[in-house]
Phi, psi and omega in degrees: 000139183291145180305328178296321183285329175301309179300320178295319179297319180292326179292322180293323176295321180296313183296322181292317180298319176295321176294318177297318178298328181291325184264346185286138180298143183296324181264010173085184177225153175255124176237119185056237179252024180246144174253120180249134180230159184220127182297137173281161177301325184293321179295320181288330184279337186244132178280134178277127174279135181255133178284125185290145183276123177279115182260003177287124177302137175291137177295136173292154182303328182288335176286324178294320177300318179296313178297323181293320181295320176303307183295324180299311183284334170301316178294321179298318185284331184256351182222166174089183187284341178256019184293167169244140164265132186223147175305322174210160183300340186249023185303322183269000182302319181299322178296311182298323174303314181289325179297315181297327189269344188301309180294319182294328179271358182074024184248162170250106183268132188256144171244117179266113181251096176273149177188174175276203185294347175300334178253008174305158182062025180063030174292143180072309182298322187297320181290318177300315178302313183301312182297312185288324179286328172300324182273321192249350186089178188100172180187183183085165185277351179092204184282137183227148176287160181303317179237132182289136174268312178234143181297155175239144177283343189265334180212137172270140191216136177216143182229147174234164182110164181275105180233136174261127180278115177254127185213141175274358178224170181112180181277188186291351177282340181281137178280131180271160182223159176283060177077005179268075179249334180087180185293346181263006178066015178200159175201176182234124186265125170251118188254100177047055180213209179218153175208157177217156179222135176251140182229122178237140176295145176292144173271357181297133176291336180287346180272132179302133181299336182295327183283351183264007183252126178242114175226348175226124186236129181232128174259124172263138187205169165237104185285116181258005181230199185272320185220136172244115187254141181215152171226126178254118179249127176272097181298330181291319182251007174052054178234137175237134181237135183250145179219150176226153176237118180256356179261129181285161179104186182288128182200189176209157173236140184233138172239131173240119181278149180290334177214158183288148185235166176229015184207106182233160173218131181240125178253134186226134183228132178144204181232104188200154168269118184268106187280326181168171179233127179259117186243107184229173181218106174076171177285158179136222179253146173236136181243117185258121178268120183231083183283147178225084188300136179078004188270156172246013179087019182251019183269348189292326179283358171286342177257110182299153187300327181290350175254320182286321180298315180289335177291317176293330181296337182287347184241163173254098192250125180261325188211137179241123177256127175250104181251100182210172175130325183298328179290341183268341186309305182303340184257350180268117186241336188234162178295323174305313181297318181296317178301317182292318183293321183290321177305315178298319175294325180298321178298318181296320180294317177303318180296313180296319175294325174295316185285338180219067185297342176279351183261145169277157181235137175237113178267130178252119177278172190287169176278179165294137181226140184250149174219161182276117175239121181055034175085007182236142176284120180220159173306140171306127191300335188276346185306305182304318179293323179299311183298319178295322180288320173302313178304310182297324182289313181306307187291329178294330181254026173075030175235159173272167182222141176226140189252112172292328179306308180290322183291340173281335185129348180096208187299134176066026177266344181300314179306320184290322177295322177297313181300328181271001180080019181263354178212162187277172180289353172278000179055032179226310187264150175281153171281178177300315179296316181294321175299319180295318180294319179288333171294322176292324182288322176294321176294325181288321178298317178294325179293323172300317180294322180290317178302317179294321179303313182293316181295321181288326179295317177294318179296319176303313181293317175300318179294320174300314177301318183294328182281347184282000000 
C-alpha cells in the first residue's frame, strides 16, 4: 500500500474516533451487564500532572517543639538586654561541659570574678555563686585574701602578724612589687615570722547556706624560704591539721576536713608571699570575688606570665570574669581616648588568656552612670560608644562580653534605679538590693546560655537518631 493511502486511512480513523468521542456520553453507557466509556478529546489532548509522593518521614511533634525551644533560647542569648556578644555562638560550651563534669569527677571548678568597687563586699558574685552552686554543686565563699581589705557579707575574717601588703592597685601608701602579686593582683608578705587568719561563716540570713560551709581549704603562696609550716584548726570540731612546704616558689597546701565547719583558724610560719586562701565545700563550682577598688582593668599585665601562669595552675579555672570600665567613664571624652583604652584592655584579655588557656573569659562592661548636663541628670554621653567598643574589643580578642548597661535598661536608667533604692545617691554604685538584682540578671543570662547548650546537645542527638 502506498504511503499516501496509509496516511489517509489513519486520518479517517482519527476523525471517526473524534466524532464518536464528541457524541459519546461523558459518563458512558450501560449495555447488558457492561459499562462502556470513551475518552473525550480534552482528556486525550491534555497531560495529567501527578503530585509527587513525599517519602520524607514527618517530624514528630516533640522534635518540632525542641526546635522551637532551641530557636527561642538562641534569640535570648544573642539579642535583648541580657544578651552575650561572643566570638562564636558556642564559645561558652566548653565551660558548661566542664561545669557539668566537676561534681561527677570530684573537682572544684572555679570562676574568678575580678572587678572594680561595684563588686566589693561580694556584691554580684554572691548571687552568681548561689545560683550556680544550686545547679552544679559546690559551696564555701571561695578565694579570700589572707587579710581582708574590704569587709564581705559572706565571711568574717581577721588576721594577725606582721604582714606587708603588696598590691598592683591602690593609692601611694600601698607597697609595689616587681610583678609578684599573685592571682588576686595583691598579696601579703611574711618575712621570717608568723601570721594567722580566722574565718567565720556569716550569720546573715541573706547569705546562701552553701557559702557558710567550709570543708576544703587551700593556701596559695610563693615560698621564699626553706620551709613553710602551717596549722589549720577546725574550731567547730576542735581538730588541728598540719602541713609543710619545703620547696621554694609558687605552690599550694590543701586541707580536706572530714565534715564541714563554719569556724577556722590558719597559722603560718616562714618566709613567704601569701597569695590567698581558697575556702570551698565539696566538688562543684566555686565563685571567687576579687574586688580591685579604683581599677580600670589594666593591672593584669603587671604580673608577668612566668608568675601568673603557675599561680593559676594551682587552681582548676573554668571562667574568668573581668568587670571593668566604670572608673574610666568620667575621663573618656573622645573616640580616640576610647580606642586607646580598649586597646589596653585587649592586651589584658590576651595576657589572661595566655596565662590560663583552659579558661573562658567574660568581660562585663560598666553600668549606666549619671552626670549633670544642663542641670539635668543624664547618662555620660560617652557610655553607649564605650559599650560598643568594649564588646567589639572583647570578641576580637577571644572573649565574650556582657553589658550591665543594657541589663539595667540602657540610657538614663540610673536615676530610676536610684529612686527605687537600687543604687546610691552618687548615681554610680548599686545598693545591696541593686547588686543582688544585677547578680540575679547575670545568673539568668548565664542560665539562658546553659539551657541553650543543653537543648542544642539534645537536638543534635535527636537528629542523629532521626537519620538512622
